[in-house]
C-alpha positions in Angstrom: -2.4 5.1 -15.1 -1.1 4.1 -12.3 2.2 1.5 -12.0 2.3 -1.4 -9.8 5.8 -3.1 -8.8 5.3 -6.8 -7.3 6.4 -7.7 -3.9 6.6 -11.4 -3.9 8.9 -12.2 -1.3 9.9 -11.0 2.1 13.2 -9.1 0.5 11.2 -7.0 -2.1 9.1 -6.2 0.8 11.9 -5.1 2.8 12.7 -3.0 -0.2 9.2 -1.4 -0.6 9.8 -0.3 3.3 13.6 1.0 2.6 12.5 2.9 -0.3 10.1 5.0 1.9 12.9 6.1 3.9 12.8 8.7 0.2 9.6 9.7 0.5 6.1 8.0 0.6 5.1 5.0 -0.7 2.2 2.8 -1.4 1.6 -0.9 -0.9 -1.7 -2.4 -1.2 -2.2 -5.9 -0.7 -4.6 -7.3 -3.6 -6.5 -10.3 -4.2 -7.4 -10.6 -7.9 -10.2 -13.0 -8.1 -12.1 -10.2 -5.7 -14.2 -7.6 -7.2 -13.7 -5.2 -4.5 -10.3 -5.2 -5.3 -10.7 -4.2 -9.1 -12.9 -1.1 -7.5 -9.9 -0.2 -5.1 -7.1 -0.6 -8.4 -9.6 1.8 -10.4 -8.8 4.1 -7.5 -5.5 4.3 -7.1 -5.1 3.9 -11.3 -6.6 7.5 -11.8 -3.9 9.2 -9.4 -1.1 7.7 -11.8 1.5 6.8 -8.9 3.6 3.8 -8.2 2.4 1.2 -6.3 3.7 -1.6 -4.6 1.6 -4.5 -4.6 1.5 -7.7 -3.1 -1.3 -10.5 -4.8 -2.2 -11.9 -1.4 -3.7 -15.0 -2.8 -0.5 -16.0 -4.3 1.9 -14.6 -1.6 -0.3 -15.5 1.2 2.8 -15.5 3.5 4.1 -11.7 2.9 0.4 -11.2 4.9 1.3 -11.9 8.4 4.7 -9.9 7.4 3.3 -7.3 6.1 0.9 -7.3 9.3 3.8 -7.4 12.0 5.5 -4.6 10.2 2.5 -2.3 10.3 0.4 -2.9 13.4 -2.4 -3.6 11.6 -4.5 -7.0 11.1 -4.8 -8.2 7.5 -7.8 -7.4 4.8 -8.2 -7.1 1.1 -8.1 -4.8 -0.4 -5.9 -3.2 2.1 -3.5 0.5 1.3 -1.1 1.6 3.5 1.1 4.7 3.2 4.6 4.1 4.2 6.7 6.6 5.3 10.5 6.0 6.5 10.0 2.6 7.4 6.9 2.9 9.2 3.0 2.6 8.1 1.5 6.4 8.6 -1.9 5.5 7.2 -3.9 2.8 6.1 -7.6 1.8 4.4 -9.4 -1.2 3.3 -12.2 -2.2 1.3 -14.4 0.9 0.0 -12.8 2.9 2.1 -9.7 2.8 -0.6 -10.2 6.3 -2.2 -8.6 8.1 -4.5 -9.2 11.7 -3.1 -8.1 9.6 0.9 -4.8 8.2 -0.4 -4.1 11.7 -2.3 -4.6 13.2 1.0 -2.6 10.3 2.6 0.1 11.0 0.6 0.4 14.6 0.3 0.2 14.9 4.3 3.3 12.3 4.8 4.8 14.5 1.7 5.0 17.5 4.0 7.6 18.4 6.3 7.5 17.0 10.0 6.7 19.8 12.3 8.8 20.4 15.4 
């Protein structure tokens, strides 16, 4: 089972981006009222990882801020791998699959090639 750290304001969002400077982190934009989001969460739960999660129905003001910081238009569900303060991978809707997320995390964890 994954653990979810709520992100409720811009300061907490900044904290998620800053945490990515120590290694890759996941940022999940989640709408608890949409069944497609539940499926994405099940995929993440199978990985047993820590995930920063924004409830996009409750904390709507964060949606444009995430889009601005990542350069990716808001969708839900949406998942980002953040590393070194930037989005290095993202997926939305049915493309949020455990195997793809695990691969993106592994790639983000590997040392950069010169």
